[in-house]
N, C-alpha and C positions, 0 to 999 in steps of 0.2 A: 378415434380421430386425432387426439393429441400426439400420437406416435407417428403420424404420417409425415409431418415436417422433418422429424429426426431421420426417417428413412431416406427422404429426399436429400437431406444434408449429407448423410453417409454415402449415398450414391454419387452425389456431386463431388465429394472428396475423393472417392475412388477414381472417378473420371479424371480429375485434376492430376492425381498421381500417375495414372496411366499415360496421359498426354505428356506430362513432364518427363517421363521415362522413354517416350518414343524417340527413335532415332530420326534426325533430320535427313539422313541419307538412305532411309529405308526404300525410297522409290528408285534408287539407282539400279539400272539394269545393265549387266555385262554386255559389251559390244566388241566388235572386231577392231583391232589396231590398224589405223591408216598411217603408214610411215610418212607419206607425203604431207599429211596434216602436221605430224610431229615436227618434221623438218621445217615446215613453213612457220608454225605458230609458237613452238616451244620457247619459253623465255630464255634469253641468253645474256642477260645483264644489259647495262646501258653504256652508251658512249660517255666519255668524260664530260660531266655537265655540272653546272651550278644551279641551285634551286633556292628561291625564297621559301622559307620553311616555318611552320608553326607546329609546336608539339604541346599537347595538353596531356599531362600525366599526373595522376593522383593529386589533383587539386592545384598543380603548378602549370603556368603557361610560359612557354619559352618560344622565342622567335628569333630568326636570324637567317644565315645562309648555310646551306648544306652542299658540300662538294662530294660528288662521286667520281673518283679518279682511278682509272685503270693504270696500273704500274707496269714497268718494263718486265718484271718477273712474273707477270700474269696474275698477281694479287690485285685486290681492289680495296681502296681506302674510302671510308665514309666518314667525313669530318663535318661536324655541326658546330658553327661558331655564332656568337652574337655579333651585332653590327659594330660593337665596340671592340671586337677581336678576342673575346673570351671564348675558349674552346669548351663547349658543353660536353662533347664526346668525340673521340677519334678511334674508329674501329678498323681492324684489318681482317679481310677475308682472303685466305690464300687459295692457290689453285687446287691444293690437295684437300681442301675442306676445313682446315683449322681456322680458328677465330682468336683474335687477340685484342684486348683493350689497351690501346696506347695511352689514352688519357680520358679522364671523365671527371666531371665536377662532383663534389661531395653529395649534393642533393639527388643525384642520379645514381650514385655508387651503391646500389642495392641489388642483390642478386636477382630478385624477380623482375626488376626494371631492365637490367642488363640482358637477362635471358629473353625477355619479350622483345627488346630492340634487336637482339641478334636474330631471332626467328623472323621478325618483320623484314629486315633487310636481306636475309638469306632468301626468303620467299620472293621479295621484290626483284632481286637480282637473278632469280632462277637457279640458285645453287642446288636445291634438292633434286633438280631434273638433270643435272650433269651426269653423263656417262651411264645412264640407266634407261631401261625401257619401261615406260609407264603402263599401268593397267588402264583400261578404258571402260567407261560406262556412259549410258545416256539417261537423261531425265528431262521429261517434257521436250522443249525445243533446244536443249543444250547437250553438248558432248563434254564429258569430264575425263581428263587425263590425270591419274593420280600416282604418287609414289609414297609408299608407306614407310614411316620412320618410327620405330618403337610403338608408342600408343597414339600416334598422330599420322595424318595423311596430308600431304601437300598436293594441291590440285591446280592445274590451269584449265580454264573452261572456255570453250568456243561455242559458236552456233553450230547447228547440225551440218552446215555446208562447209565448215572450217574457213569461213571468209574473214573472221576477225577474232581476236582475243577479247573475251568479255570481261574476265576478271581472274584473279588468283584467289585461292582460299586455303586456309589451314583449319583442320577439324580433328576432333577426337573421333572415337568410333560412333558417337551419338550426336555430338554438338559441334556447331560451327564456332570457331574461335576468332578467326581473323579473315577479313576480306581486303584485297588490294585491287584498286581500280587504276589502270594505267591508260591515260587518255592522250590522244594525238595520232597523227597519221603513221608515225613510225614508233612501234612499241620499244625499240632500242634507243630512241631519242625522244622521249615523251614530252608533251607540253605540261602535264601535271600528273601527280600520283596522290591517291587518297588511301590511307591505311586505317581501316575501321576495326575496332575490337569489340567483342561481345562478351568477354569474361574477364576483362581487365580494364581499369580506368585509364585508357590511353587512346588518343586519336592523333594522327599525323597527316599534315597536308603539305605537299610539295608543289611549287609552281616554277617552271623553268625560267631562269633569269635570262632575259634577252639582252645581249650586249650589242651596242651599236658599233 
């Protein structure tokens, strides 16, 4: 009898390991591509807009205004400033997919933070989906359109009827890393954006600044 609890403990540990290794995407089932849905729903970036913004990153809280500006050369600038006018970061995303840091404050000037912010805004602006045909899967009542990039996949997710964009997601082969929720009637001119991380201490909230 004294050995029984140890057996259960070992069994429980094995179950914990098995569940921790299970893929969050194992229920995805391949589906047929509907080009009409891709044309209708695929993220294509935002119109030039200002957002009131809060960023919580590795114990720091930053708030201010974020400008997403489409440039004449088809590049996009993402500039986050404090209400006092201090530039927290200024990023450039070009039409051909290159990325440049124009300016960044010292407390954010760390490679993991910059790379995470880069992936966040690339996903939010729909950059991974440009000029490629996504793969398609279904899971439960959702349809997933994904583009693989090295060890990660970027997804835009719709309902099965392709009536609306539910969210964007970035994941590894097994784990969800980031979710982006774009809210409002027009996904290219949203009322708000929420970026949630599951493997990095960062959360971002954007709310469109309504100018009178």
